[in-house]
Each structure stands twice: as C-alpha cells, then as structure tokens.
Residue, then its C-alpha position, 0 to 999 in steps of 0.5 A: m805346849v802352852r795350853g793350860r799353862p800360861d806361865n810357860l808363855l812368859v818363860r818362853a818369851l824371856p830370852p827376847v826380852v833379855g836381849l831387848a833389855l841388854y840392847d837398851l842398857i848398852g845403848d844408854l851407856l853409849a848415849a851417855a858417852d857421846g851425848d855432848s859437844q866434847f865427844d869429838a875431842r874425846m875421840q882423839n884419845n885412843a883409849f876412849a876411841a877403843a872403849y867406844l868401839a868396844g861398846l859398839a861391838a858389845l851393842v851388837v854382840l851382847p844382846g844376842v849372847g844374853a838371849w842365847l844364855t837365857a834360852r839355854r836356862v829356859p828348858r830347865w826352868r820349865r821342867r822344874g816349874r820354876g820359870f814363872v817368877p824369874a820370867l815375871l821379874g825379868m819382864a817387870a824389870y824391863v818394863v818398869a826399871m829401864p825407863f827409870l834408868d833412861h830418866a836417871a841417865d838424863h836423856g830428857e825422856a819422861v818415864l811413862p812413855g818409856v814404860l808404855a813403849n817397853l810394855a808394847y815391846v813385851l806384848a809384841v814378844l808375847e804375841g810372837e810366842v803365841m803365834r809361833v806356838l799356834l803355827l807349830f802346834g795349832d792342829y794339836l791344841 
C-alpha cells in the first residue's frame, strides 16, 4: 500500500489533518466572539446567541464533514498520482499558516510554539497511518 510510495502516506493522512485544521479555524472564530467582557451582554441578543450556538454546532460537525469529503477525494488522487502536492500543501498550510492565523487573531500566542504543536499533530497523524498500514498489511510488506 505505502511501500515504495511514501507520497501515498501523506495523501492517506490528509483527511485527519483537514479535520484538525477546520476544528482550529472554527475554534479561533468562536474564541474571537467570546474573548472579552462584553460576551454576556452580547448573548442577550437572540441573533448573536443563535449564531454562537450555530458556531458551536459547526465546531462539532464541520471537521468531520471536511475530513469525510477529503477522504472521498483521496482514492481518486492516489489512482491518478496527483495526491502528493495537495497533501503536502494542506499539511504545510496547517503547520505554518494556522499558527499565524492564531497570532493574527490576537490570542496572545507566539507563532513558533504553534508551529511546533501543529507539526507534532501532523507527525502523530502520520505515525497513526503507518501503524494502521503495518497492522493491516504487515505480513505482506
């Protein structure tokens, strides 16, 4: 499955990374909405409360949907041999761009720890994919 083609490993690991990226992005949007002392006053507005609850629902639903949609595209990319570049760009965007978005959203977070944390998440996902492949196809590799 992956032997001889390490680019397939990146492609197979892309859906969980998409889910993590969507979770971080929606979480940042929600943190921007409830990050100050005026949050209780804004929650008295029914439109804001409905939008905030919709954001909480999106925090639960959209990462799974995004990962599922990405997982549906992955087999086509692998068959055509075109999955390496989108997977590499997606993972690089998650590792590098998301910490910059966190910093730009003024959460007071430094960029380097965010990059290192996201890199650790991506490496954990890749290690999980390697373990899954070894468990499923270890006797045949």
